C-alpha positions as CSV (number, residue, x, y, z in Angstrom):
1,X,0.0,0.0,0.0
2,X,2.8,2.4,0.9
3,X,4.6,1.8,-2.3
4,X,1.7,3.4,-4.1
5,X,2.6,6.7,-2.4
6,X,6.3,6.4,-1.8
7,X,7.7,3.7,-4.1
8,X,10.5,1.3,-2.9
9,X,12.6,2.1,0.1
10,X,15.6,2.9,-2.2
11,X,13.5,5.2,-4.4
12,X,12.1,7.0,-1.3
13,X,15.5,7.6,0.2
14,X,17.0,8.8,-3.1
15,X,14.1,11.0,-4.0
16,X,13.8,12.5,-0.5
17,X,17.5,13.4,-0.6
18,X,17.3,15.3,-3.9
19,X,14.0,16.9,-2.8
20,X,15.7,18.2,0.3
21,X,18.8,19.4,-1.5
22,X,16.7,21.1,-4.2
23,X,14.5,22.9,-1.8
24,X,17.4,24.0,0.4
25,X,19.0,25.5,-2.7
26,X,15.8,27.2,-3.7
27,X,15.2,28.6,-0.2
28,X,18.8,29.8,0.1
29,X,18.4,31.7,-3.2
30,X,15.2,33.3,-2.1
31,X,16.2,34.3,1.4
32,X,19.8,35.3,0.8
33,X,19.5,36.8,-2.7
34,X,16.0,37.6,-3.9
35,X,14.5,39.0,-0.7
36,X,17.4,41.4,0.1
37,X,16.7,43.0,-3.4
38,X,12.9,42.7,-3.0
39,X,12.7,40.4,-6.1
40,X,10.1,37.7,-6.6
41,X,9.9,34.3,-8.3
42,X,7.2,32.9,-10.6
43,X,4.0,31.3,-9.5
44,X,2.9,30.8,-6.0
45,X,6.4,31.6,-4.7
46,X,6.1,35.0,-6.2
47,X,2.7,35.6,-4.7
48,X,4.1,34.5,-1.3
49,X,7.0,37.0,-1.6
50,X,4.7,39.9,-2.5
51,X,2.5,39.1,0.5
52,X,5.7,39.2,2.7
53,X,6.8,42.5,1.3
54,X,3.4,44.1,1.7
55,X,1.9,42.5,4.8
56,X,5.1,41.2,6.5
57,X,3.8,37.6,6.6
58,X,6.7,35.2,6.1
59,X,6.7,33.8,2.6
60,X,7.1,30.2,4.0
61,X,3.7,30.4,5.7
62,X,1.7,32.0,2.9
63,X,3.2,29.7,0.2
64,X,2.3,26.6,2.3
65,X,-1.3,27.8,2.9
66,X,-1.9,28.6,-0.8
67,X,-0.5,25.3,-1.8
68,X,-2.7,23.1,0.5
69,X,-5.9,23.4,-1.6
70,X,-4.0,22.9,-4.8
71,X,-2.4,19.8,-3.4
72,X,-5.8,18.3,-2.4
73,X,-7.0,18.9,-6.0
74,X,-3.9,17.3,-7.3
75,X,-4.4,14.2,-5.2
76,X,-7.8,13.7,-6.8
77,X,-6.7,14.1,-10.4
78,X,-3.0,13.0,-10.5
79,X,-0.7,10.1,-9.7
80,X,-0.7,9.5,-6.0
81,X,3.1,9.1,-5.8
82,X,3.8,12.3,-7.8
83,X,1.5,14.2,-5.4
84,X,3.0,12.6,-2.3
85,X,6.4,13.9,-3.2
86,X,4.9,17.2,-4.4
87,X,3.4,17.6,-0.9
88,X,6.7,16.6,0.8
89,X,8.5,19.1,-1.4
90,X,5.9,21.9,-0.6
91,X,6.4,21.2,3.1
92,X,10.2,21.2,2.9
93,X,10.3,24.3,0.8
94,X,8.1,26.2,3.3
95,X,10.1,24.8,6.3
96,X,13.5,25.6,4.8
97,X,12.3,29.1,3.9
98,X,11.8,29.7,7.6
99,X,14.9,27.9,8.8
100,X,17.4,29.5,6.4
101,X,16.5,33.0,7.8
102,X,18.2,32.0,11.0
103,X,21.5,31.2,9.2
104,X,23.8,34.2,9.9
105,X,25.1,34.5,6.3
106,X,24.4,37.7,4.5
107,X,25.8,39.0,1.3
108,X,26.4,42.8,1.4
109,X,26.1,43.4,-2.4
110,X,25.6,46.9,-3.7
111,X,24.5,45.9,-7.2
112,X,21.0,44.4,-7.2
113,X,21.7,42.8,-10.6
114,X,24.1,40.4,-8.9
115,X,21.4,39.4,-6.4
116,X,19.2,38.8,-9.4
117,X,21.7,36.7,-11.4
118,X,23.1,34.6,-8.6
119,X,19.7,34.2,-7.0
120,X,18.3,32.9,-10.3
121,X,21.2,30.7,-10.9
122,X,21.0,28.9,-7.5
123,X,17.2,28.8,-7.7
124,X,17.3,27.2,-11.1
125,X,19.8,24.5,-10.0
126,X,17.5,23.7,-7.1
127,X,14.5,23.4,-9.3
128,X,16.5,21.2,-11.6
129,X,17.2,18.8,-8.8
130,X,13.5,18.6,-8.0
131,X,12.2,18.2,-11.5
132,X,14.9,15.6,-12.4
133,X,13.7,13.4,-9.6
134,X,9.9,13.5,-10.1
135,X,9.1,16.3,-7.7
136,X,8.0,20.0,-7.9
137,X,7.2,22.8,-5.6
138,X,3.4,22.6,-6.1
139,X,1.5,25.6,-7.0
140,X,0.8,26.2,-10.7
141,X,2.9,23.2,-11.6
142,X,0.1,21.0,-10.2
143,X,-2.5,22.7,-12.4
144,X,-0.2,22.3,-15.4
145,X,0.2,18.6,-14.7
146,X,-3.6,18.2,-14.3
147,X,-4.4,19.9,-17.6
148,X,-1.6,17.9,-19.4
149,X,-2.5,14.5,-17.9
150,X,-6.3,14.7,-17.9
151,X,-7.1,17.0,-20.8
152,X,-4.0,16.7,-22.9
153,X,-3.7,20.5,-22.8
154,X,-0.4,22.2,-22.6
155,X,-0.9,25.4,-20.6
156,X,2.6,26.7,-20.8
157,X,1.4,29.9,-22.4
158,X,-1.2,30.3,-19.7
159,X,1.5,29.9,-17.0
160,X,3.6,32.5,-18.7
161,X,0.6,34.8,-18.8
162,X,0.0,34.3,-15.0
163,X,3.7,34.9,-14.3
164,X,3.5,38.1,-16.4
165,X,0.6,39.3,-14.3
166,X,2.6,38.6,-11.1
167,X,5.6,40.5,-12.4
168,X,3.3,43.4,-13.6
169,X,1.8,43.7,-10.1
170,X,5.3,43.6,-8.5
171,X,6.3,46.5,-10.9
172,X,3.4,48.6,-9.7
173,X,4.2,47.8,-6.0
174,X,8.0,48.0,-6.1
175,X,8.9,49.8,-9.3
176,X,9.9,48.9,-12.8
177,X,13.6,48.3,-11.9
178,X,12.6,45.5,-9.5
179,X,10.3,44.0,-12.1
180,X,13.1,44.0,-14.7
181,X,15.6,42.4,-12.3
182,X,12.9,39.8,-11.5
183,X,12.6,38.9,-15.2
184,X,16.3,38.6,-15.4
185,X,16.4,36.3,-12.4
186,X,13.6,34.2,-13.7
187,X,15.3,33.9,-17.1
188,X,18.6,32.7,-15.5
189,X,16.6,30.3,-13.3
190,X,14.7,28.7,-16.1
191,X,17.9,28.4,-18.3
192,X,19.6,26.6,-15.4
193,X,16.6,24.4,-15.0
194,X,16.8,23.4,-18.7
195,X,20.5,22.7,-18.4
196,X,20.1,20.5,-15.3
197,X,17.2,18.6,-17.0
198,X,18.8,18.3,-20.4
199,X,22.5,18.2,-19.5
200,X,25.3,20.6,-20.4
201,X,26.0,19.4,-23.9
202,X,29.5,17.9,-23.2
203,X,29.0,15.6,-26.2
204,X,28.4,16.7,-29.7
205,X,26.4,15.1,-32.5
206,X,28.1,15.3,-35.9
207,X,26.6,14.8,-39.4
208,X,29.1,14.9,-42.3
209,X,28.4,14.9,-46.0
210,X,31.6,14.2,-47.8
211,X,32.8,12.8,-51.2
212,X,35.6,11.0,-49.3
213,X,33.3,9.1,-47.0
214,X,35.5,6.0,-46.5
215,X,38.7,7.9,-45.6
216,X,36.8,10.2,-43.2
217,X,35.1,7.2,-41.5
218,X,38.4,5.3,-41.2
219,X,40.2,8.4,-39.7
220,X,37.4,8.9,-37.1
221,X,37.5,5.2,-36.1
222,X,41.3,5.0,-35.9
223,X,42.2,8.5,-34.6
224,X,39.3,9.2,-32.2
225,X,38.3,5.6,-31.4
226,X,34.6,6.6,-31.9
227,X,31.9,4.7,-33.6
228,X,30.4,5.8,-36.9
229,X,27.0,5.2,-38.4
230,X,26.3,5.6,-42.1
231,X,22.9,7.0,-42.9
232,X,21.6,6.4,-46.4
233,X,20.5,9.6,-48.1
234,X,19.6,11.0,-51.5
235,X,20.1,14.5,-52.7
236,X,16.7,16.1,-53.4
237,X,18.0,18.1,-56.4
238,X,20.6,15.7,-57.9
239,X,18.9,12.5,-56.7
240,X,22.5,11.3,-56.0
241,X,22.7,8.4,-53.6
242,X,25.2,9.2,-50.8
243,X,25.8,8.2,-47.2
244,X,25.8,10.7,-44.4
245,X,28.5,10.1,-41.7
246,X,26.9,10.2,-38.3
247,X,28.8,10.1,-35.0
248,X,28.9,11.3,-31.4
249,X,32.1,12.7,-29.9
250,X,33.2,14.6,-26.8
251,X,33.4,18.4,-27.1
252,X,37.2,18.2,-27.1
253,X,37.2,15.9,-30.1
254,X,35.3,18.3,-32.4
255,X,38.6,20.1,-33.2
256,X,40.1,16.7,-34.2
257,X,37.2,16.0,-36.6
258,X,37.6,19.4,-38.2
259,X,41.3,18.8,-38.6
260,X,40.5,15.4,-40.3
261,X,38.0,17.1,-42.7
262,X,40.5,19.8,-43.5
263,X,43.1,17.2,-44.5
264,X,40.8,14.7,-46.2
265,X,37.9,16.9,-47.7
266,X,38.0,20.6,-47.1
267,X,34.7,21.0,-49.0
268,X,32.8,18.5,-46.7
269,X,29.5,19.7,-45.2
270,X,29.5,19.5,-41.4
271,X,26.7,20.0,-38.9
272,X,27.5,20.1,-35.1
273,X,24.7,20.0,-32.5
274,X,24.7,19.4,-28.7
275,X,23.9,15.8,-27.7
276,X,22.4,16.3,-24.3
277,X,22.1,12.7,-23.2
278,X,24.2,9.8,-24.6
279,X,24.0,6.3,-23.2
280,X,26.0,3.4,-24.6
281,X,29.4,1.9,-25.2
282,X,32.2,4.5,-25.0
283,X,30.2,7.1,-23.0
284,X,30.1,7.3,-19.3
285,X,27.7,9.3,-17.2
286,X,30.2,12.0,-16.4
287,X,30.8,12.6,-20.1
288,X,27.2,13.5,-20.7
């Protein structure tokens, strides 16, 4: 019965660890960077911070109270395990927001833009830990999950609109400068969230169109010790049959591939893109 809500013991311990670490980072970012500059976050967290600035009610309390009815709705519509960890995350976030205030570490920074950037950076990393391990901080994320799961509706644009309203209200209350700094902080946070979820692109995906396919392939195999796949292709204009050389290399090896092409076929057509997650022979987790 308990596995329905918590999963296996190993899963519970691992997820709880990352939920705790993620919320500690988010809370640290909010208390030590965003609040000193009177900045806000998106969603319910932003509403809680505005309530604190205006009515002096600690954000941890208001965020928890706002999230309770949303959590109850989520338990009715969504996966019970997801909502169990969402509620644990909500509780830990509210709790750590209260506890971190007592830590005697303060950053005396004169430039508010630094509060904005570093607050967003730490907050984004924390959210990345949460989302990567099946948890969230409740609030609007729960409604987004409900609409996606039950109605197959992506309400990302709606969430952006709600966040825009929150930022607009903050600009009226605390000035346009604070609103712009908030937008900058949110941008950094969501960029870091994407990076944590997708990886940092330490591997590259290469697609090469060359008239010296065999020699290029042999050099990559021998010089770089990387596997190569040949993709059968046809030119749309010439209708010429030709293979496309496809391979995955580490970022440091890209320069070697370029060197090989310069030596073998300077006119080769090369496309390089980030490969965010690579699993298989020759690639370890730390390379991804």
